[in-house]
C-alpha positions as CSV (number, residue, x, y, z in Angstrom):
1,M,-40.8,69.9,62.7
2,I,-44.1,71.8,63.3
3,R,-43.6,75.1,61.0
4,V,-44.4,78.0,62.2
5,A,-45.8,81.8,61.1
6,V,-46.3,84.6,63.2
7,T,-48.4,87.8,63.0
8,G,-48.2,90.4,64.6
9,A,-44.3,89.9,64.6
10,A,-43.4,93.3,65.7
11,G,-45.6,93.5,68.9
12,R,-44.6,93.1,72.2
13,M,-46.1,89.7,71.9
14,G,-45.0,88.7,68.9
15,T,-41.6,89.3,69.5
16,E,-41.9,87.2,72.8
17,V,-43.5,84.7,70.1
18,V,-40.6,84.8,67.6
19,R,-38.1,84.2,70.4
20,A,-40.0,81.6,72.0
21,V,-40.4,79.3,68.8
22,W,-37.2,80.1,67.5
23,R,-36.0,78.1,70.6
24,A,-38.2,75.1,70.7
25,E,-36.8,72.5,69.5
26,D,-39.7,70.8,67.2
27,L,-40.7,74.0,66.1
28,M,-39.7,75.7,63.1
29,L,-39.8,79.6,62.2
30,V,-40.4,80.1,58.9
31,A,-42.0,83.5,58.6
32,A,-43.0,86.8,60.3
33,V,-45.7,89.0,59.8
34,D,-47.0,92.9,60.6
35,V,-47.8,96.1,58.8
36,R,-44.7,97.6,61.1
37,R,-41.0,97.1,60.5
38,V,-41.7,95.5,57.2
39,N,-38.0,94.0,55.7
40,T,-36.6,94.2,59.5
41,D,-35.3,90.8,60.4
42,A,-37.5,89.4,63.3
43,G,-34.6,87.9,65.1
44,V,-33.4,91.4,65.3
45,L,-36.7,92.7,66.7
46,A,-36.7,89.7,69.4
47,G,-33.5,90.3,70.5
48,L,-32.1,87.0,68.7
49,G,-29.7,89.0,66.4
50,E,-30.3,87.9,62.8
51,I,-31.9,84.9,61.8
52,G,-32.7,85.4,58.3
53,V,-36.5,85.8,58.6
54,P,-37.5,89.3,57.8
55,V,-40.6,90.8,58.4
56,R,-43.4,91.0,55.5
57,E,-46.3,92.5,55.1
58,D,-48.4,90.6,52.2
59,L,-49.6,87.4,54.6
60,E,-51.7,85.7,51.7
61,G,-48.2,85.5,49.8
62,V,-46.7,84.7,53.0
63,L,-49.1,81.4,53.5
64,D,-49.1,80.7,49.9
65,E,-45.0,81.1,49.6
66,V,-43.3,79.2,52.7
67,R,-47.1,77.3,53.2
68,P,-46.6,76.9,57.6
69,D,-48.7,74.3,59.5
70,V,-49.7,77.2,62.0
71,L,-50.3,80.6,62.3
72,V,-50.1,82.5,65.9
73,D,-51.9,85.4,65.7
74,F,-51.5,88.6,68.5
75,T,-52.7,91.7,66.5
76,A,-56.1,93.3,66.9
77,A,-59.3,91.9,66.7
78,A,-60.7,92.8,63.6
79,A,-56.7,91.8,61.9
80,A,-57.4,88.4,64.1
81,V,-60.5,87.4,62.2
82,Q,-59.3,88.2,58.8
83,N,-55.7,86.1,59.0
84,A,-57.5,83.2,60.7
85,R,-60.4,83.0,58.1
86,L,-57.6,83.2,55.5
87,A,-55.7,80.6,57.3
88,L,-58.1,78.1,57.7
89,G,-58.8,78.7,53.4
90,K,-55.4,77.3,52.9
91,G,-55.3,74.7,55.3
92,V,-53.5,76.6,58.4
93,R,-53.6,76.2,61.4
94,P,-54.5,79.5,63.6
95,V,-53.4,79.5,66.7
96,V,-54.9,83.2,68.1
97,G,-54.2,85.3,71.2
98,T,-55.7,88.6,70.3
99,T,-58.5,89.5,72.7
100,G,-61.5,91.5,71.9
101,I,-63.1,89.0,69.2
102,P,-66.9,89.8,69.0
103,A,-68.7,86.4,69.6
104,A,-70.4,85.9,66.2
105,E,-67.0,86.3,64.3
106,L,-66.0,83.5,66.8
107,E,-68.8,81.2,65.9
108,E,-68.1,82.1,62.2
109,L,-64.5,80.9,62.9
110,R,-65.9,78.4,64.5
111,R,-67.9,77.2,61.3
112,L,-64.9,77.4,58.6
113,S,-62.6,75.2,61.1
114,A,-65.0,72.5,61.1
115,T,-66.2,72.8,57.6
116,V,-62.8,72.6,56.0
117,G,-61.2,70.0,58.8
118,V,-58.8,72.1,60.2
119,G,-57.8,72.6,63.8
120,A,-57.7,76.0,65.5
121,V,-57.6,77.3,69.2
122,V,-58.5,81.0,70.4
123,A,-57.3,81.7,73.8
124,P,-58.2,85.2,75.8
125,N,-54.9,83.9,77.8
126,F,-52.4,81.3,77.4
127,A,-50.9,81.8,80.6
128,L,-51.3,78.4,82.4
129,G,-51.2,79.9,85.9
130,A,-54.4,82.4,84.7
131,V,-56.0,79.2,83.3
132,L,-55.7,77.1,87.1
133,M,-57.2,80.6,88.2
134,M,-60.6,80.1,86.6
135,R,-60.6,76.8,87.2
136,F,-60.1,77.6,90.6
137,A,-62.5,80.2,90.7
138,A,-65.2,78.4,89.0
139,E,-64.8,75.5,91.7
140,A,-65.3,78.1,94.2
141,A,-68.4,79.6,93.1
142,R,-70.0,76.5,94.1
143,F,-69.7,77.6,97.7
144,F,-69.2,81.5,97.0
145,P,-71.7,82.6,94.4
146,Q,-71.3,86.1,95.5
147,V,-68.1,87.6,93.3
148,E,-66.9,90.3,91.6
149,I,-63.8,90.5,89.0
150,I,-60.8,93.0,89.0
151,E,-58.6,92.9,86.1
152,L,-55.5,95.1,85.9
153,H,-53.5,95.3,83.0
154,H,-50.7,97.7,80.8
155,D,-52.3,101.2,79.7
156,Q,-51.7,100.1,75.8
157,K,-54.7,97.5,76.0
158,I,-57.0,98.4,74.0
159,D,-60.4,96.3,74.9
160,A,-62.0,96.2,78.1
161,P,-63.0,94.0,79.7
162,S,-60.0,91.3,79.2
163,G,-60.7,88.4,77.4
164,T,-59.9,86.5,80.6
165,A,-62.2,88.6,82.7
166,L,-64.6,88.1,80.6
167,K,-64.1,84.0,80.2
168,T,-63.9,83.9,84.0
169,A,-67.3,85.3,84.5
170,E,-68.6,83.0,81.8
171,L,-67.2,79.9,83.8
172,L,-68.8,81.4,86.8
173,A,-72.3,81.8,85.3
174,E,-72.3,78.3,84.4
175,V,-71.4,77.0,88.2
176,R,-74.3,79.7,89.5
177,G,-77.0,78.9,87.6
178,D,-80.1,81.0,88.2
179,F,-78.3,82.8,91.1
180,R,-78.6,86.9,91.0
181,Q,-76.4,88.9,93.1
182,G,-76.8,92.6,93.5
183,L,-79.3,95.2,94.8
184,P,-82.3,95.9,92.9
185,T,-81.1,99.3,92.5
186,E,-78.0,101.3,93.4
187,E,-77.0,104.7,94.1
188,L,-73.9,105.5,91.8
189,K,-72.6,109.1,92.9
190,L,-70.1,108.2,89.6
191,P,-71.1,106.9,86.4
192,G,-69.9,103.5,85.8
193,V,-68.0,103.3,89.7
194,R,-70.0,99.7,90.1
195,G,-67.6,98.3,86.6
196,G,-70.0,96.4,84.2
197,T,-72.5,93.8,84.7
198,Y,-72.2,90.4,83.6
199,D,-74.9,87.9,83.3
200,G,-76.2,87.4,87.0
201,G,-74.9,90.4,88.1
202,I,-71.2,89.6,88.6
203,R,-69.2,92.6,88.5
204,I,-66.3,93.2,86.3
205,H,-63.9,96.2,87.1
206,S,-60.8,97.2,84.3
207,V,-57.9,98.9,85.4
208,R,-55.0,100.5,83.0
209,L,-51.9,101.5,84.0
210,P,-48.7,102.0,82.5
211,G,-46.2,99.2,84.8
212,L,-48.7,96.8,84.8
213,V,-48.3,93.7,82.6
214,A,-51.6,91.1,83.3
215,H,-53.3,90.5,86.4
216,Q,-56.7,89.4,87.9
217,E,-58.3,88.8,91.1
218,V,-61.8,87.0,91.8
219,I,-63.2,87.7,95.1
220,F,-65.6,85.8,96.6
221,G,-67.6,87.3,99.5
222,G,-69.6,84.9,102.7
223,T,-71.1,85.3,106.0
224,G,-68.1,86.4,107.9
225,Q,-65.5,85.6,105.6
226,T,-63.8,86.5,101.7
227,L,-61.7,84.6,99.3
228,T,-59.5,86.1,97.1
229,I,-58.1,84.0,93.9
230,R,-55.0,86.0,92.0
231,H,-53.1,85.5,89.3
232,D,-50.2,88.0,88.0
233,S,-48.1,87.6,84.8
234,T,-45.3,90.1,85.6
235,S,-43.7,89.3,82.2
236,R,-45.0,88.5,78.6
237,E,-42.6,85.1,79.1
238,S,-45.4,83.8,81.2
239,F,-47.9,83.1,78.2
240,M,-45.4,81.4,76.0
241,P,-45.6,77.9,77.5
242,G,-49.0,77.9,77.2
243,V,-48.7,79.5,73.1
244,L,-46.2,76.0,72.7
245,L,-48.7,74.0,74.3
246,A,-51.4,75.4,71.5
247,V,-49.2,75.1,68.5
248,R,-48.1,71.4,69.0
249,K,-52.2,70.2,70.3
250,V,-53.3,72.4,67.7
251,M,-51.7,70.2,64.6
252,D,-54.3,66.8,66.3
253,L,-57.1,69.3,65.9
254,R,-60.2,69.1,63.8
255,G,-62.7,72.2,64.7
256,L,-62.2,75.0,67.1
257,V,-61.0,75.0,70.7
258,Y,-61.8,78.3,72.4
259,G,-59.7,78.3,75.9
260,L,-56.1,76.9,77.0
261,D,-58.6,75.2,79.8
262,R,-60.1,73.1,77.1
263,L,-56.6,71.9,75.8
264,L,-55.2,71.1,79.7
265,F,-58.1,69.3,80.9
266,E,-60.0,67.9,77.7
267,T,-57.9,66.8,74.8
């Protein structure tokens, strides 16, 4: 049995993780941590009824007491880095789905993970379909270098663009090499109307509306044709197979892996 603790356990993603871990036959939920709903049974928050795992606030105390194998984190960027750093220092393997972590802090976690010899996973998206969408888009970019990305999320998402959009742009830029797209200058009647620009002129547009969960389309343009590759998560349940995959895979890692694609195709 893999012993799992969940941070952000009172949030929307956290309750999904609690539910998924509790139902998995090879995993054991040993702790739930959040600054909200302290002392509330995590199972009640996740719609499972009482399971005997109360939400606690002191992560360090929890790690020392219950000694989990894996810490699953869905919090906020600053907290996620601190939580992962603390976990690695105690030999606990972090699986981080929190987005918006700066590149410098991600690199710090990579170095720390390698130094202590403990596996870690950081993924901007745990939906298997989203990983395939990014992989298909990277393949298409070999033939259609002119591309823009539109990502759509619920209106409570703090960071923009999404981690998935940035990861997609990174993969596209690698395939396109030195290719540059767009006009040298554009007449913009509204500032920001063309979205943000990633390396090589890849435009990223972020939409935030209630009723959305997580969606992205990558639109390619060519002579007389367009190609659109789109993925939609209509429920947070869509992320759980990927989260559970990462929890199982991280047990065999030594060092940090960034992106669920690395676990699907390279390990």
